[in-house]
C-alpha positions in Angstrom: -5.9 -40.0 -10.0 -3.5 -41.5 -7.5 -0.6 -39.2 -6.9 0.9 -40.7 -3.7 3.2 -43.7 -4.0 4.6 -46.0 -1.4 8.3 -46.7 -1.2 8.1 -50.1 -2.8 6.2 -48.6 -5.8 8.9 -46.0 -6.2 11.6 -48.7 -5.9 10.0 -50.6 -8.8 10.3 -47.5 -11.0 13.8 -46.5 -9.9 15.6 -47.7 -13.0 13.0 -46.8 -15.6 14.6 -44.4 -18.1 11.6 -42.0 -18.4 11.2 -41.6 -14.6 12.8 -38.7 -12.8 13.1 -38.4 -9.1 13.3 -34.9 -7.6 14.7 -34.2 -4.1 12.8 -31.2 -2.6 14.2 -31.3 1.0 14.1 -27.9 2.6 13.9 -26.0 5.9 12.2 -22.6 6.0 14.8 -20.0 7.1 17.7 -22.3 6.1 18.0 -22.0 2.3 21.1 -24.2 2.0 19.9 -27.1 4.2 18.2 -29.1 1.5 21.2 -29.0 -0.9 23.6 -29.9 2.0 21.4 -32.9 2.8 21.2 -33.9 -0.9 24.9 -33.7 -1.3 25.4 -36.0 1.7 23.1 -38.7 0.2 20.0 -39.0 -1.8 18.0 -41.5 -3.8 19.9 -42.7 -6.9 19.2 -40.7 -10.0 17.4 -38.0 -8.1 18.0 -34.3 -9.1 17.7 -31.5 -6.5 15.3 -28.5 -6.7 15.7 -25.7 -4.2 12.5 -24.3 -2.6 13.8 -20.8 -2.4 15.8 -20.6 -5.6 14.0 -22.9 -8.0 10.5 -23.1 -6.8 10.0 -19.5 -5.7 10.5 -16.1 -7.3 11.9 -12.8 -6.0 9.9 -11.2 -3.2 8.1 -8.0 -4.3 5.7 -5.6 -2.6 2.8 -8.0 -3.3 2.8 -11.8 -4.1 3.7 -13.1 -0.7 6.9 -14.5 0.8 7.2 -17.3 -1.8 5.8 -16.0 -5.1 5.8 -18.3 -8.1 9.1 -18.6 -9.9 9.8 -17.0 -13.2 8.3 -19.6 -15.5 11.0 -19.3 -18.2 13.7 -19.8 -15.6 12.0 -22.9 -14.1 11.3 -24.2 -17.6 15.0 -24.1 -18.4 15.9 -25.8 -15.1 13.4 -28.6 -15.8 14.8 -29.1 -19.3 18.4 -29.2 -17.9 17.2 -31.9 -15.5 15.9 -34.1 -18.4 12.2 -33.4 -17.5 9.7 -33.2 -20.4 5.9 -33.4 -20.3 6.3 -37.1 -21.0 8.6 -37.8 -18.0 7.1 -39.4 -15.0 8.2 -37.3 -12.0 8.3 -38.5 -8.4 9.1 -35.8 -5.8 10.1 -36.3 -2.2 11.4 -34.3 0.7 12.2 -35.3 4.3 9.4 -34.5 6.6 5.7 -33.9 5.9 6.1 -33.5 2.1 5.3 -29.8 1.8 8.3 -29.1 -0.4 7.5 -32.1 -2.6 3.8 -31.0 -2.8 4.8 -27.5 -3.8 6.9 -29.0 -6.7 4.1 -31.2 -7.8 1.5 -28.4 -7.7 3.8 -26.2 -9.8 4.3 -29.0 -12.4 0.6 -29.5 -12.6 0.1 -25.8 -13.0 2.6 -25.9 -15.9 0.5 -28.6 -17.5 2.3 -31.7 -16.4 0.1 -34.7 -15.5 2.5 -37.5 -14.7 3.4 -36.3 -11.2 3.7 -38.3 -8.0 4.9 -38.0 -4.4 6.9 -40.5 -2.4 4.8 -41.1 0.8 7.0 -40.7 3.9 9.7 -39.0 2.0 13.4 -39.8 2.2 13.0 -41.0 5.8 10.7 -43.8 4.6 13.2 -44.7 1.8 16.1 -45.0 4.2 14.1 -46.9 6.8 13.3 -49.5 4.0 17.1 -49.9 3.5 16.8 -49.0 -0.2 19.9 -47.7 -2.0 21.2 -44.2 -1.5 24.1 -42.4 -3.2 26.3 -39.3 -3.3 26.5 -39.4 -7.1 25.1 -36.3 -8.8 23.4 -37.4 -12.0 23.4 -35.5 -15.3 20.8 -35.8 -18.0 20.4 -35.0 -21.7 18.6 -31.7 -22.1 15.0 -32.1 -23.3 12.1 -29.7 -24.2 9.4 -29.0 -21.6 6.2 -27.6 -23.1 4.5 -25.2 -20.8 0.7 -25.1 -20.9 -0.5 -23.1 -17.9 -3.5 -24.6 -16.1 -5.3 -21.6 -14.6 -7.9 -23.8 -12.9 -5.3 -24.8 -10.3 -4.4 -21.2 -9.2 -6.5 -18.7 -7.3 -5.6 -15.1 -7.8 -5.7 -12.3 -5.3 -8.9 -11.1 -7.1 -10.5 -14.5 -6.7 -10.0 -14.3 -2.9 -11.3 -10.7 -2.8 -14.5 -12.0 -4.5 -14.8 -14.8 -1.9 -14.7 -12.2 0.9 -17.5 -10.4 -0.8 -19.9 -13.3 -0.1 -19.1 -15.8 -2.8 -21.1 -18.6 -1.3 -20.1 -21.0 -4.1 -16.5 -21.3 -2.9 -14.8 -22.7 0.3 -11.6 -20.9 1.5 -9.3 -23.1 3.6 -6.6 -21.7 5.9 -4.0 -24.5 6.1 -2.0 -23.0 9.0 -2.0 -24.3 12.6 -5.0 -23.1 14.7 -3.0 -20.7 16.8 -2.0 -18.7 13.7 -5.5 -19.0 12.2 -7.1 -17.5 15.3 -4.4 -14.8 15.6 -3.2 -16.0 19.0 0.3 -16.5 17.6 2.1 -15.1 14.5 5.8 -15.9 14.3 6.4 -14.9 10.7 4.0 -12.4 9.2 3.4 -8.8 10.3 -0.2 -9.3 11.0 -2.0 -12.1 12.8 -5.4 -13.8 12.1 -7.0 -15.1 8.9 -8.8 -14.0 5.8 -12.5 -13.3 6.4 -14.7 -16.3 5.8 -11.8 -18.9 5.8 -12.2 -22.1 7.7 -9.3 -24.0 9.3 -7.9 -27.3 8.2 -4.3 -27.6 9.5 -2.1 -29.1 6.8 -0.3 -31.4 9.2 -3.6 -33.2 9.8 -3.1 -34.7 6.4 -0.5 -36.9 7.9 0.1 -39.6 10.5 3.6 -40.3 11.6 5.0 -38.6 8.5 2.8 -40.4 6.0 -0.2 -39.1 4.1 -3.5 -40.5 5.5 -5.1 -43.1 3.2 -7.8 -41.8 0.8 -10.7 -42.9 2.9 -9.4 -41.1 5.9 -8.8 -38.0 3.9 -12.4 -38.2 2.8 -13.5 -38.4 6.4 -11.3 -35.4 7.3 -13.1 -33.2 4.7 -16.6 -34.9 5.0 -18.2 -31.6 6.0 -17.3 -30.1 2.6 -19.1 -30.6 -0.8 -16.6 -32.3 -3.2 -18.3 -30.6 -6.1 -17.7 -27.2 -4.6 -14.8 -25.0 -5.6 -12.1 -25.0 -2.8 -9.3 -22.5 -2.4 -6.4 -23.4 -0.1 -3.9 -21.0 1.4 -1.3 -20.9 4.2 1.4 -18.3 5.1 3.2 -18.2 1.8 1.8 -21.0 -0.5 4.1 -23.8 0.6 2.4 -26.0 3.2 -1.1 -25.4 1.6 0.2 -27.5 -1.3 0.0 -30.5 1.1 -3.7 -29.7 1.7 -4.2 -29.4 -2.0 -2.9 -32.9 -2.5 -5.0 -34.3 0.4 -8.1 -32.8 -1.1 -7.3 -34.2 -4.5 -6.8 -37.6 -2.9 -10.1 -37.2 -1.2 -11.9 -36.8 -4.5 -12.2 -33.0 -4.7 -11.7 -31.9 -8.3 -12.1 -28.2 -8.1 -9.2 -27.3 -5.9 -7.1 -24.1 -6.3 -4.0 -22.8 -4.4 -3.8 -19.1 -3.5 -0.1 -18.9 -4.2 0.5 -15.6 -2.4 -1.5 -16.8 0.6 -1.8 -14.8 3.8 1.4 -13.0 3.3 0.1 -11.6 0.0 -3.3 -10.8 1.5 -1.8 -8.6 4.3 0.5 -6.8 1.9 -2.6 -4.8 1.0 -3.0 -2.6 4.0 -6.7 -2.1 3.8 -7.6 -5.8 3.6 -9.5 -7.0 6.7 -8.1 -9.7 8.9 -10.1 -11.7 11.4 -8.8 -12.7 14.8 -10.5 -14.9 17.5 -8.3 -13.7 20.3 -10.3 -13.3 23.5 -9.9 -10.1 25.4 -9.1 -10.7 29.0 
């Protein structure tokens, strides 16, 4: 299934009544930045979803830095935005699409299938001189039927089983190599990676802010078996969603996101962590 749309494809759908655009712009550590940018200007008819407040839940002892939101609260937010299971949803942010990918993954997890991402994000839209606005739209409330797709989410126990020599699964660490190896860790309290994980940096899904074409994504993952189960993770389950989408575009059907990711893994003090730091 094609999930990544070019700007001209989105422009063609802009005025269709059953299409909803969702602005997911964000900056980690700056929870109000996305809304400020949205209020300044956005794609006409787009609604805004906040990464911290709408697409993440409250941080607990376990579950990572960006746990899944309360499903009933998110369901209500979707319904207020006029989004039902029959609505075609196109998400965008302004960067490398991690926020939009997170929103898309969550909708798929809730059972929605008509989900797409604007390739290149808001920057590509503005560079094309397509219309923008400051108007905040309102929509008639609709019903959103939740039908959880457990095949898209990897639990903590799933990852534990992987570390106990589950040769049928591939575990991908989506962070930059310096964090994967443990040479740098600017956010989490421990450095390194989950035992057995291999490293595919999520930003390698892109070139100049755009998702690589499908054939290039296939080449990127050509050492993996597309029929094998793949679990992706990052620091807190945000940027790994971009790798999730890249793998789906490359033809991998059995892809799961470990939503708690590395920050959840290290919340259990006894869990092993691998580092590749050389001792001088």
